[in-house]
VEXDREN-822939 format. One record per residue (C-alpha): residue number from 1; residue in three letters; chain; z, x, y. Coordinates in Angstrom, 1 decimal, decimal comma, padded with zeros to 4 digits, m for minus. Example, Ala and Ser with C-alpha at 12.3 -4.5 7.8 and 13.67 -1.06 7.14 Angstrom:
<nodes>
NODE     n   res   chain       up     east    north
NODE     1   ALA       A    007,8    012,3   m004,5
NODE     2   SER       A    007,1    013,7   m001,1
</nodes>
This chain:
<nodes>
NODE     n   res   chain       up     east    north
NODE     1   MET       A   m039,5    011,8   m001,0
NODE     2   LYS       A   m039,4    014,5    000,6
NODE     3   LEU       A   m037,9    018,2   m001,1
NODE     4   GLY       A   m034,6    018,3   m001,6
NODE     5   PHE       A   m032,4    018,9    001,3
NODE     6   TRP       A   m029,6    021,4    000,4
NODE     7   LEU       A   m026,7    022,1    002,8
NODE     8   PHE       A   m023,9    024,7    002,0
NODE     9   PHE       A   m021,1    025,9    004,0
NODE    10   THR       A   m018,2    027,8    003,7
NODE    11   GLU       A   m014,7    026,6    004,7
NODE    12   SER       A   m011,4    028,0    004,2
NODE    13   TRP       A   m010,5    026,5    001,1
NODE    14   ARG       A   m011,6    026,3   m003,2
NODE    15   SER       A   m011,8    023,6   m005,2
NODE    16   CYS       A   m013,9    023,0   m008,6
NODE    17   SER       A   m017,2    023,5   m008,2
NODE    18   PHE       A   m019,2    020,6   m008,4
NODE    19   LEU       A   m022,3    018,9   m007,3
NODE    20   LEU       A   m022,7    015,2   m006,2
NODE    21   SER       A   m026,0    014,7   m005,1
NODE    22   LEU       A   m027,2    011,0   m003,1
NODE    23   PRO       A   m030,9    009,2   m001,9
NODE    24   VAL       A   m030,4    009,2    002,0
NODE    25   ARG       A   m032,6    009,5    005,2
NODE    26   SER       A   m032,0    009,2    008,7
NODE    27   PRO       A   m032,5    006,0    010,9
NODE    28   ARG       A   m035,2    008,0    012,6
NODE    29   GLU       A   m037,6    008,3    009,3
NODE    30   PRO       A   m039,9    006,1    007,6
NODE    31   ALA       A   m038,0    004,0    005,0
NODE    32   GLY       A   m039,7    005,3    001,6
NODE    33   ASP       A   m039,0    008,4    003,1
NODE    34   PHE       A   m035,9    009,8    001,4
NODE    35   TRP       A   m034,3    013,1    001,2
NODE    36   ARG       A   m030,9    014,2   m000,9
NODE    37   LEU       A   m027,6    014,5    000,9
NODE    38   GLN       A   m025,7    017,2   m001,4
NODE    39   TRP       A   m022,5    017,8   m001,6
NODE    40   ASN       A   m021,0    021,0   m003,4
NODE    41   THR       A   m017,2    020,6   m003,9
NODE    42   SER       A   m016,8    024,0   m004,0
NODE    43   GLU       A   m017,8    024,5   m000,3
NODE    44   GLN       A   m016,9    021,9    001,8
NODE    45   THR       A   m014,5    019,2    002,0
NODE    46   ALA       A   m016,6    015,6    002,3
NODE    47   GLU       A   m015,1    015,8    005,9
NODE    48   GLY       A   m016,7    018,8    006,9
NODE    49   LEU       A   m019,9    018,2    004,9
NODE    50   VAL       A   m020,1    014,9    007,1
NODE    51   ASP       A   m019,2    016,6    011,1
NODE    52   ARG       A   m022,0    019,4    010,2
NODE    53   LEU       A   m024,7    017,1    009,0
NODE    54   GLN       A   m023,6    014,5    012,0
NODE    55   ARG       A   m024,3    017,5    014,2
NODE    56   GLN       A   m027,5    018,3    012,4
NODE    57   VAL       A   m029,0    015,3    012,3
NODE    58   GLY       A   m027,5    013,3    015,1
NODE    59   GLY       A   m027,7    009,0    015,7
NODE    60   LYS       A   m024,9    007,0    014,1
NODE    61   GLY       A   m025,2    007,7    010,6
NODE    62   LEU       A   m027,4    007,7    007,6
NODE    63   HIS       A   m029,4    005,1    005,3
NODE    64   LEU       A   m028,1    005,3    001,5
NODE    65   HIS       A   m030,8    004,4   m000,9
NODE    66   LEU       A   m028,5    002,8   m003,0
NODE    67   ASN       A   m027,1   m000,1   m003,9
NODE    68   LEU       A   m023,4   m000,1   m002,6
NODE    69   GLU       A   m022,2   m003,5   m003,7
NODE    70   SER       A   m022,2   m002,8   m007,0
NODE    71   SER       A   m021,9    000,6   m008,9
NODE    72   ASN       A   m024,2   m001,8   m012,1
NODE    73   PHE       A   m027,3   m001,3   m010,1
NODE    74   VAL       A   m026,7    002,6   m009,6
NODE    75   SER       A   m028,6    004,9   m012,3
NODE    76   VAL       A   m027,2    008,2   m013,0
NODE    77   THR       A   m028,2    012,1   m014,1
NODE    78   SER       A   m025,1    013,9   m014,5
NODE    79   GLY       A   m024,1    017,1   m016,3
NODE    80   THR       A   m021,0    019,0   m016,8
NODE    81   GLY       A   m020,9    020,4   m013,0
NODE    82   PHE       A   m023,2    018,0   m011,4
NODE    83   LEU       A   m023,6    014,0   m010,8
NODE    84   GLN       A   m026,7    013,4   m009,3
NODE    85   LEU       A   m027,2    009,0   m008,0
NODE    86   GLU       A   m031,1    007,8   m008,2
NODE    87   GLU       A   m032,2    006,1   m005,8
NODE    88   VAL       A   m032,6    002,1   m005,6
NODE    89   PRO       A   m035,3    000,4   m004,7
NODE    90   GLY       A   m035,7   m002,3   m002,0
NODE    91   GLU       A   m033,4   m002,3    001,3
NODE    92   SER       A   m031,1    001,0    002,3
NODE    93   SER       A   m027,5    000,6    003,1
NODE    94   PHE       A   m026,6    001,9    006,8
NODE    95   VAL       A   m023,6    003,9    006,4
NODE    96   HIS       A   m022,0    005,2    009,9
NODE    97   TRP       A   m020,6    008,6    010,2
NODE    98   GLU       A   m016,8    007,9    010,0
NODE    99   ASP       A   m017,7    006,3    006,9
NODE   100   LEU       A   m019,8    008,5    004,6
NODE   101   ALA       A   m016,8    010,5    003,6
NODE   102   GLY       A   m015,2    007,3    002,0
NODE   103   HIS       A   m018,6    006,6    000,4
NODE   104   LEU       A   m019,1    010,2   m001,2
NODE   105   HIS       A   m015,2    010,3   m002,6
NODE   106   GLY       A   m015,7    006,7   m004,0
NODE   107   ASN       A   m019,5    007,7   m006,0
NODE   108   LEU       A   m017,2    010,8   m007,1
NODE   109   ALA       A   m014,0    009,0   m008,4
NODE   110   SER       A   m016,4    006,4   m009,9
NODE   111   TYR       A   m018,5    008,4   m011,8
NODE   112   ARG       A   m016,0    011,3   m012,1
NODE   113   PRO       A   m012,5    010,4   m012,1
NODE   114   ASP       A   m011,6    013,4   m014,6
NODE   115   LEU       A   m012,5    015,8   m011,5
NODE   116   ALA       A   m012,0    013,2   m008,2
NODE   117   LEU       A   m007,9    013,9   m008,1
NODE   118   ASP       A   m008,1    017,4   m007,3
NODE   119   VAL       A   m011,0    017,6   m004,8
NODE   120   GLU       A   m008,8    014,8   m002,9
NODE   121   LEU       A   m005,5    017,2   m003,5
NODE   122   GLU       A   m007,2    020,4   m002,7
NODE   123   PRO       A   m007,6    020,0    001,4
NODE   124   PHE       A   m004,0    019,0    001,6
NODE   125   LEU       A   m002,3    021,8   m000,8
NODE   126   ALA       A   m001,8    024,4    001,7
NODE   127   GLY       A    001,8    024,8    002,7
NODE   128   ARG       A    003,5    022,5   m000,3
NODE   129   THR       A    006,1    024,0   m002,5
NODE   130   SER       A    007,3    022,8   m005,6
NODE   131   SER       A    010,6    021,3   m004,4
NODE   132   THR       A    008,9    018,3   m003,0
NODE   133   GLU       A    010,5    015,2   m004,9
NODE   134   VAL       A    009,4    012,4   m002,8
NODE   135   GLY       A    005,7    011,2   m002,8
NODE   136   LEU       A    005,6    008,2    000,1
NODE   137   PHE       A    002,6    006,5   m000,8
NODE   138   LEU       A    000,7    003,7    001,3
NODE   139   LEU       A   m001,2    000,8   m000,4
NODE   140   VAL       A   m004,5    000,2    002,3
NODE   141   SER       A   m006,4   m003,0    002,3
NODE   142   PRO       A   m009,8   m004,1    004,5
NODE   143   THR       A   m008,3   m005,9    007,7
NODE   144   ALA       A   m004,5   m004,5    008,1
NODE   145   THR       A   m003,6   m003,0    010,9
NODE   146   LEU       A   m000,1   m002,6    010,7
NODE   147   TRP       A    000,1    000,5    008,4
NODE   148   ARG       A   m001,3    002,4    011,8
NODE   149   PHE       A    002,5    002,9    013,3
NODE   150   LEU       A    003,6    004,5    010,1
NODE   151   PRO       A    002,0    007,9    011,8
NODE   152   LEU       A    004,7    007,0    014,7
NODE   153   SER       A    008,0    007,1    012,0
NODE   154   VAL       A    006,6    010,3    009,7
NODE   155   GLN       A    006,1    012,2    013,1
NODE   156   HIS       A    010,0    011,6    013,8
NODE   157   VAL       A    011,3    012,2    010,6
NODE   158   TRP       A    008,8    015,2    010,1
NODE   159   LYS       A    010,9    017,2    012,5
NODE   160   ARG       A    014,3    016,8    010,4
NODE   161   PHE       A    013,1    016,2    006,9
NODE   162   THR       A    010,0    017,7    005,3
NODE   163   ASN       A    010,7    017,2    001,3
NODE   164   PHE       A    008,3    014,1    001,2
NODE   165   ARG       A    004,5    014,0    001,2
NODE   166   LEU       A    002,3    010,5    002,4
NODE   167   HIS       A   m000,4    009,8    000,4
NODE   168   VAL       A   m002,9    007,2    001,6
NODE   169   LEU       A   m004,6    004,8   m001,5
NODE   170   VAL       A   m007,7    003,2   m000,4
NODE   171   HIS       A   m010,7    001,0   m002,0
NODE   172   TYR       A   m013,0    000,7    000,8
NODE   173   PRO       A   m015,1    003,3    002,7
NODE   174   ASP       A   m013,9    002,4    006,5
NODE   175   ASP       A   m010,0    002,7    005,5
NODE   176   TRP       A   m011,1    006,4    004,7
NODE   177   GLN       A   m009,6    007,7    007,7
NODE   178   SER       A   m009,1    011,1    007,8
NODE   179   ARG       A   m009,2    011,4    011,6
NODE   180   PHE       A   m007,5    008,6    012,1
NODE   181   TRP       A   m004,5    010,9    010,2
NODE   182   ARG       A   m005,0    014,0    011,8
NODE   183   ARG       A   m005,1    012,7    014,9
NODE   184   HIS       A   m001,4    010,7    015,2
NODE   185   LEU       A    000,1    012,6    012,7
NODE   186   GLY       A   m000,1    015,7    015,5
NODE   187   PRO       A    002,2    018,5    014,1
NODE   188   SER       A    003,3    016,6    011,2
NODE   189   TYR       A   m000,1    016,5    009,9
NODE   190   ALA       A    001,4    018,6    006,8
NODE   191   ALA       A    003,6    015,6    005,9
NODE   192   LEU       A   m000,3    014,1    004,5
NODE   193   GLY       A   m000,6    014,8    000,9
NODE   194   GLY       A   m004,1    013,1    000,5
NODE   195   ILE       A   m006,1    010,4    000,6
NODE   196   HIS       A   m007,2    008,5   m002,8
NODE   197   TRP       A   m009,9    006,6   m003,6
NODE   198   CYS       A   m009,2    003,2   m006,0
NODE   199   GLY       A   m012,1    001,3   m006,0
NODE   200   ALA       A   m014,3    000,8   m008,7
NODE   201   VAL       A   m012,9    001,3   m012,3
NODE   202   ASN       A   m009,0    002,4   m012,7
NODE   203   ARG       A   m009,3    006,5   m013,1
NODE   204   PHE       A   m005,7    006,6   m015,2
NODE   205   PRO       A   m006,8    004,5   m017,9
NODE   206   ALA       A   m003,9    006,0   m020,5
NODE   207   LEU       A   m001,2    004,9   m018,5
NODE   208   ASN       A   m001,8    001,3   m020,4
NODE   209   PRO       A   m005,4    001,3   m022,1
NODE   210   LYS       A   m004,7   m002,8   m022,5
NODE   211   LEU       A   m004,1   m003,3   m019,3
NODE   212   VAL       A   m006,9   m001,3   m018,0
NODE   213   GLU       A   m009,0   m003,2   m020,2
NODE   214   ARG       A   m008,1   m006,6   m019,3
NODE   215   ARG       A   m008,5   m005,6   m015,4
NODE   216   PRO       A   m010,6   m001,9   m015,1
NODE   217   MET       A   m011,3   m003,3   m011,3
NODE   218   ASP       A   m008,4   m004,6   m010,1
NODE   219   THR       A   m007,4   m002,6   m006,8
NODE   220   TYR       A   m004,2   m003,3   m007,0
NODE   221   PHE       A   m003,5   m001,8   m010,3
NODE   222   ASN       A   m005,6    000,9   m009,4
NODE   223   LYS       A   m003,4    001,6   m006,7
NODE   224   VAL       A   m000,3    001,3   m008,8
NODE   225   PHE       A   m001,4    003,6   m011,8
NODE   226   ALA       A   m002,9    006,4   m008,8
NODE   227   MET       A    001,0    006,1   m007,5
NODE   228   ILE       A    001,8    007,1   m010,8
NODE   229   ALA       A   m000,8    009,7   m011,8
NODE   230   ILE       A    000,2    011,4   m008,8
NODE   231   ALA       A    003,6    011,8   m008,7
NODE   232   GLU       A    003,5    012,8   m012,0
NODE   233   HIS       A    000,3    015,6   m010,8
NODE   234   GLN       A    002,5    016,5   m008,0
NODE   235   GLY       A    005,9    016,5   m009,2
NODE   236   PHE       A    007,2    014,1   m007,4
NODE   237   ARG       A    010,8    012,5   m008,8
NODE   238   TRP       A    010,6    009,5   m006,4
NODE   239   ILE       A    007,9    007,2   m005,5
NODE   240   LEU       A    008,5    005,0   m002,4
NODE   241   SER       A    005,7    002,7   m002,4
NODE   242   LEU       A    004,7    000,8    001,1
NODE   243   ASP       A    002,4   m002,0    001,9
NODE   244   ASP       A    000,1   m002,1    004,6
NODE   245   ASP       A    002,0   m005,5    006,0
NODE   246   VAL       A    005,1   m003,4    006,3
NODE   247   ILE       A    006,7   m000,9    008,8
NODE   248   LEU       A    009,7    001,0    008,5
NODE   249   PRO       A    011,1    002,6    012,1
NODE   250   PRO       A    011,8    006,3    012,1
NODE   251   PHE       A    015,6    006,2    011,2
NODE   252   ALA       A    014,6    003,8    008,2
NODE   253   LEU       A    011,7    005,5    006,8
NODE   254   MET       A    014,2    008,7    007,0
NODE   255   SER       A    017,1    006,9    004,8
NODE   256   MET       A    014,2    005,7    002,2
NODE   257   LEU       A    013,0    008,9    001,7
NODE   258   ARG       A    016,7    010,5    001,5
NODE   259   ILE       A    018,4    008,0   m000,8
NODE   260   GLY       A    017,1    008,4   m004,0
NODE   261   ARG       A    020,5    011,3   m005,6
NODE   262   GLU       A    022,7    007,9   m004,4
NODE   263   ALA       A    020,4    005,4   m005,7
NODE   264   ASP       A    020,2    007,4   m009,5
NODE   265   GLY       A    023,9    007,9   m008,9
NODE   266   ALA       A    024,2    004,1   m008,9
NODE   267   ASN       A    022,1    003,4   m011,5
NODE   268   CYS       A    020,0    001,6   m009,5
NODE   269   PHE       A    016,8    000,6   m011,1
NODE   270   THR       A    014,9    000,3   m007,4
NODE   271   SER       A    016,2    000,2   m003,7
NODE   272   LEU       A    015,1   m001,5   m001,0
NODE   273   PRO       A    015,1   m001,5    002,6
NODE   274   LEU       A    016,7   m004,7    004,8
NODE   275   THR       A    013,7   m006,5    006,0
NODE   276   GLN       A    014,0   m009,8    007,8
NODE   277   ASN       A    011,9   m012,0    005,7
NODE   278   GLY       A    012,8   m009,6    002,3
NODE   279   ILE       A    013,3   m011,2   m001,2
NODE   280   PRO       A    016,6   m011,0   m001,3
NODE   281   ALA       A    017,1   m009,1    001,8
NODE   282   THR       A    016,5   m011,7    004,8
NODE   283   GLU       A    020,6   m012,9    004,7
NODE   284   LEU       A    021,4   m009,2    004,5
NODE   285   PHE       A    019,4   m008,0    007,4
NODE   286   ALA       A    020,4   m011,2    009,0
NODE   287   ILE       A    024,2   m010,0    008,6
NODE   288   THR       A    023,7   m006,3    009,6
NODE   289   TRP       A    021,0   m007,2    012,8
NODE   290   LEU       A    020,7   m010,3    013,9
NODE   291   GLN       A    022,5   m011,6    017,2
NODE   292   PRO       A    025,2   m014,2    016,1
NODE   293   GLU       A    023,8   m017,2    017,5
NODE   294   ASP       A    020,0   m016,4    016,1
NODE   295   ARG       A    021,2   m015,7    012,3
NODE   296   THR       A    023,2   m019,0    012,7
NODE   297   ARG       A    020,1   m020,6    013,7
NODE   298   LEU       A    017,7   m018,7    011,0
NODE   299   PHE       A    020,7   m020,1    008,0
NODE   300   GLN       A    020,5   m024,0    009,4
NODE   301   CYS       A    016,8   m023,4    009,1
NODE   302   PHE       A    016,8   m022,3    005,6
NODE   303   SER       A    019,9   m024,5    004,7
NODE   304   GLY       A    017,6   m027,8    006,1
NODE   305   CYS       A    014,7   m027,3    003,7
NODE   306   SER       A    013,6   m029,3    000,8
NODE   307   GLY       A    014,5   m028,3   m002,3
NODE   308   HIS       A    012,4   m030,6   m004,5
NODE   309   PHE       A    009,1   m028,6   m006,6
NODE   310   CYS       A    006,0   m030,5   m006,4
NODE   311   ASN       A    006,2   m032,9   m003,6
NODE   312   GLU       A    003,1   m034,9   m003,3
NODE   313   ASN       A    001,9   m032,6   m000,1
NODE   314   ARG       A    002,6   m029,0   m001,2
NODE   315   SER       A    004,7   m028,4    001,5
NODE   316   LEU       A    007,9   m026,6    002,3
NODE   317   MET       A    009,4   m025,3   m000,7
NODE   318   THR       A    006,8   m026,2   m003,3
NODE   319   MET       A    005,4   m024,3   m006,7
NODE   320   CYS       A    003,7   m026,9   m008,9
NODE   321   TRP       A    003,3   m027,7   m012,2
NODE   322   PRO       A    001,1   m030,5   m013,5
NODE   323   SER       A    001,6   m034,6   m012,3
NODE   324   ASP       A    002,7   m035,2   m015,6
NODE   325   SER       A    005,4   m032,4   m016,5
NODE   326   ASP       A    008,5   m033,0   m016,5
NODE   327   GLN       A    009,1   m030,0   m014,7
NODE   328   GLY       A    007,3   m031,6   m011,9
NODE   329   LYS       A    010,5   m033,4   m011,1
NODE   330   LEU       A    012,7   m030,7   m010,8
NODE   331   SER       A    014,6   m029,7   m007,8
NODE   332   VAL       A    017,2   m027,4   m006,6
NODE   333   GLY       A    019,6   m028,1   m004,5
NODE   334   VAL       A    020,2   m026,7   m001,3
NODE   335   PRO       A    023,1   m025,1    000,0
NODE   336   ASP       A    024,3   m026,4    003,2
NODE   337   PRO       A    026,3   m024,4    004,6
NODE   338   TRP       A    023,1   m021,9    003,3
NODE   339   ASN       A    024,6   m019,7    000,8
NODE   340   GLU       A    021,9   m017,4   m000,8
NODE   341   ILE       A    023,8   m016,3   m003,8
NODE   342   ALA       A    024,5   m020,2   m004,8
NODE   343   TRP       A    020,4   m020,4   m003,9
NODE   344   TYR       A    019,4   m017,9   m006,6
NODE   345   SER       A    021,9   m019,0   m009,2
NODE   346   ALA       A    020,9   m022,7   m009,0
NODE   347   LEU       A    017,1   m021,4   m008,7
NODE   348   SER       A    017,5   m019,2   m012,1
NODE   349   GLN       A    019,5   m021,9   m014,1
NODE   350   GLN       A    016,0   m024,1   m014,0
NODE   351   PHE       A    013,0   m021,9   m013,4
NODE   352   GLU       A    011,6   m018,9   m015,5
NODE   353   LEU       A    011,7   m015,5   m014,1
NODE   354   ARG       A    008,6   m015,7   m012,2
NODE   355   TRP       A    010,1   m019,0   m009,8
NODE   356   TRP       A    012,9   m016,8   m009,4
NODE   357   LYS       A    011,8   m015,6   m005,7
NODE   358   ASN       A    011,2   m019,0   m004,1
NODE   359   HIS       A    013,0   m018,8   m000,6
NODE   360   PRO       A    013,0   m020,7    002,3
NODE   361   VAL       A    011,8   m017,6    004,3
NODE   362   SER       A    008,8   m017,2    002,1
NODE   363   MET       A    008,3   m021,2    001,2
NODE   364   ASN       A    008,6   m022,6    004,8
NODE   365   LYS       A    006,5   m021,8    007,5
NODE   366   THR       A    009,2   m022,7    010,5
NODE   367   CYS       A    011,5   m020,5    008,5
NODE   368   MET       A    009,8   m017,6    008,3
NODE   369   LEU       A    008,1   m017,4    011,7
NODE   370   GLN       A    011,3   m017,5    013,2
NODE   371   ALA       A    013,0   m014,9    011,4
NODE   372   LEU       A    010,1   m012,9    012,4
NODE   373   LEU       A    011,0   m013,5    016,0
NODE   374   HIS       A    014,4   m012,8    015,4
NODE   375   GLY       A    013,8   m009,4    014,0
NODE   376   LEU       A    011,0   m008,4    016,2
NODE   377   LYS       A    013,4   m009,0    019,2
NODE   378   GLU       A    015,9   m006,5    017,8
NODE   379   LEU       A    013,4   m003,9    016,5
NODE   380   LEU       A    013,0   m002,8    020,2
NODE   381   PHE       A    016,4   m001,5    020,4
NODE   382   TYR       A    016,6    000,1    017,2
NODE   383   TRP       A    012,8    001,7    016,7
NODE   384   LEU       A    014,2    005,3    017,7
NODE   385   ALA       A    017,7    004,3    016,8
NODE   386   ASP       A    019,2    007,7    015,1
NODE   387   PHE       A    021,2    006,1    012,2
NODE   388   ASP       A    020,8    008,1    009,0
NODE   389   SER       A    022,5    005,9    006,3
NODE   390   ARG       A    022,8    007,3    003,0
NODE   391   GLN       A    025,0    004,5    001,8
NODE   392   LEU       A    023,8    001,9   m000,3
NODE   393   ILE       A    024,6   m002,2   m001,1
NODE   394   VAL       A    024,7   m002,5   m004,9
NODE   395   ASP       A    024,4   m005,5   m006,9
NODE   396   SER       A    025,7   m004,7   m010,2
NODE   397   ASN       A    026,5   m008,5   m010,8
NODE   398   PHE       A    022,6   m009,7   m010,6
NODE   399   SER       A    023,7   m012,0   m007,8
NODE   400   TYR       A    020,1   m011,3   m006,8
NODE   401   PRO       A    018,3   m011,8   m009,7
NODE   402   TYR       A    014,8   m011,1   m008,5
NODE   403   PHE       A    013,3   m008,8   m005,4
NODE   404   ALA       A    010,0   m008,4   m004,0
NODE   405   ASN       A    008,1   m005,1   m004,4
NODE   406   ASN       A    006,3   m004,7   m000,9
NODE   407   VAL       A    008,4   m001,9   m000,2
NODE   408   PHE       A    010,6    000,3   m002,9
NODE   409   LEU       A    011,9    003,6   m003,6
NODE   410   ILE       A    011,7    004,0   m007,5
NODE   411   ARG       A    012,1    006,7   m010,3
NODE   412   THR       A    009,2    008,5   m011,0
NODE   413   ASP       A    009,7    007,8   m014,9
NODE   414   ARG       A    011,1    004,6   m014,4
NODE   415   TYR       A    007,7    002,9   m013,1
NODE   416   ARG       A    006,2    004,3   m015,6
NODE   417   GLU       A    008,3    002,6   m017,8
NODE   418   VAL       A    007,1   m000,6   m016,0
NODE   419   VAL       A    003,3    000,3   m015,9
NODE   420   GLY       A    003,6    001,1   m019,6
NODE   421   HIS       A    005,5   m001,9   m020,7
NODE   422   SER       A    004,1   m004,4   m023,1
NODE   423   LYS       A    004,2   m007,2   m020,4
NODE   424   CYS       A    002,5   m005,6   m017,9
NODE   425   CYS       A    001,2   m007,5   m016,1
NODE   426   THR       A    000,3   m010,7   m014,6
NODE   427   ARG       A   m001,0   m010,7   m011,1
NODE   428   THR       A    001,1   m007,7   m009,8
NODE   429   ASP       A    003,3   m005,5   m011,7
NODE   430   GLU       A    006,1   m007,3   m009,6
NODE   431   VAL       A    007,2   m010,0   m012,7
NODE   432   THR       A    007,6   m006,9   m014,9
NODE   433   MET       A    009,8   m004,7   m012,7
NODE   434   ASN       A    012,1   m007,7   m012,7
NODE   435   LEU       A    011,3   m008,2   m016,3
NODE   436   LEU       A    012,5   m004,6   m016,9
NODE   437   ARG       A    015,7   m003,9   m014,8
NODE   438   HIS       A    017,3   m007,2   m017,0
NODE   439   GLU       A    016,4   m005,2   m019,8
NODE   440   GLN       A    018,0   m002,0   m019,0
NODE   441   ARG       A    020,6   m004,3   m016,9
NODE   442   SER       A    020,0   m001,8   m014,1
NODE   443   ASN       A    021,2   m002,3   m010,3
NODE   444   LEU       A    019,1   m003,4   m007,5
NODE   445   CYS       A    020,6   m001,5   m004,7
NODE   446   PHE       A    019,8   m001,9   m000,6
NODE   447   VAL       A    019,7    000,8    001,5
NODE   448   ARG       A    022,8   m000,2    004,1
NODE   449   GLU       A    022,1    000,0    007,8
NODE   450   SER       A    017,8    000,3    007,1
NODE   451   PHE       A    015,8   m002,1    009,2
NODE   452   GLY       A    012,1   m003,5    008,3
NODE   453   ILE       A    009,5   m005,4    009,6
NODE   454   HIS       A    007,0   m007,5    007,0
NODE   455   PRO       A    005,7   m010,5    009,2
NODE   456   ALA       A    004,6   m012,5    006,7
NODE   457   TRP       A    004,0   m013,7    003,5
NODE   458   GLY       A    000,6   m015,1    002,2
NODE   459   ASN       A    002,1   m018,8    001,2
NODE   460   PHE       A    000,5   m020,1    003,8
NODE   461   GLY       A   m003,0   m018,7    004,2
NODE   462   GLN       A   m004,4   m015,6    005,7
NODE   463   ASP       A   m004,9   m017,4    009,3
NODE   464   ILE       A   m001,3   m017,9    009,7
NODE   465   LYS       A   m000,4   m014,2    007,8
NODE   466   GLN       A   m002,7   m012,6    010,0
NODE   467   ALA       A   m001,5   m014,1    013,4
NODE   468   ALA       A    002,0   m013,3    012,3
NODE   469   GLU       A    000,8   m009,9    012,1
NODE   470   ALA       A   m001,2   m010,2    015,4
NODE   471   GLU       A    002,7   m010,9    017,3
NODE   472   ALA       A    004,3   m008,3    015,7
NODE   473   MET       A    001,5   m006,2    016,8
NODE   474   SER       A    001,6   m007,3    020,2
NODE   475   TRP       A    005,6   m006,6    020,2
NODE   476   LEU       A    005,4   m003,2    019,0
NODE   477   LYS       A    002,0   m002,1    020,9
NODE   478   SER       A    004,4   m000,9    024,1
NODE   479   ILE       A    006,1    001,7    021,6
NODE   480   ALA       A    002,9    002,9    020,3
NODE   481   ALA       A   m000,1    002,5    023,0
NODE   482   PRO       A   m001,9    005,3    021,8
NODE   483   ILE       A   m002,1    004,6    018,6
NODE   484   PHE       A   m004,3    001,5    019,8
NODE   485   ALA       A   m006,5    003,1    022,3
NODE   486   THR       A   m009,6    002,1    019,9
NODE   487   THR       A   m009,9    000,6    016,6
NODE   488   ARG       A   m010,8    003,7    015,0
NODE   489   ALA       A   m009,5    007,4    015,6
</nodes>
């Protein structure tokens, strides 16, 4: 081992003073001859450290003498102001320069979560005022690509509305793409409130200790907990949560960010945009945006579906129970002509809450892809539309008994109630959100004349989902060609 390799650089910001040390070597050095990369959080950002180290060392990256697959194989030495990760014998892991900042933040968040949030927020606090009320949270997962359109929408919104901040939640080092955001947000870079590590152990267990005990490393709940913790830390009154496979045109993003006060006045539990396969927004989307002939074809597809649950080949409208169960023989009458209110009413009379999400647009591949193509055809006309919808469609009669939560606006304190609920949560928080809405008798609201694209549900496997997302990408590249010039910023 070489003597310690100390790097200290002064930049125009200060964070809490903490020293993180990792065993590394350059590709030119012998395999057993490593040195220590030192990150002093009070002297430089992780990105600044990586940029300077890249210029000094050269090459494509560094070898980390750590087992990156599991923190169980990393021994640490720690104290009040430092954390030293010890060398793991055996093969090292090569990390490209563009991924190294993600590894630094990931290790800090994993071993010192009490410090990580302040370190993540510090570089983005300049210019932020206490009046910022909305946190826009993007939940990023590996292999997702559609979120790369978000900077275009943010740029247009930022010109007219600045009362929000974007926070990007990741759980994989490749997705810690600070350069991408700096480059593609351009003049609206001040909208970025932070990039946050949501891998490893949940950083905010106090929000629901029992849930964290059951699922300590669940990356979805890590992001849910992070949204609430960041929103409370930053004083955001509302949370706008956006999955990485949903895209909102600028006018729709603007409406979603500005609708909070109207939603509170209407006793909205949550507010949803109109998306082409949204549950339960797909019919509202079709009525608002589709040409009459396209709408008719889509509704005919819905009414032509099977309402039989648990048919033998598990096709189409299928949610199966064991074959010897009486429930396995259930069938829901499909309205013809299609009527979604009648469908949801029949569904909720025969099934428990978690199955009320069932709908032909998510359970029938033909209908799902048809809805996507119709929606994409209209998106090209409305991407840069100048609507500013501040009106709501309010469901106060529970005609829509269940909503999917891939994009939604909710008050921060109400979302905290969801996570702290005694029945939170199963696979996601979606069922609990719907349960709490029913308990509180709150309204479900939709932003009138909003527009969103969510290419596909995952019911038919990742191959079909990714193909649908690729189709959406091909339609939209002409709008956002510069973002796709390279796979990385």
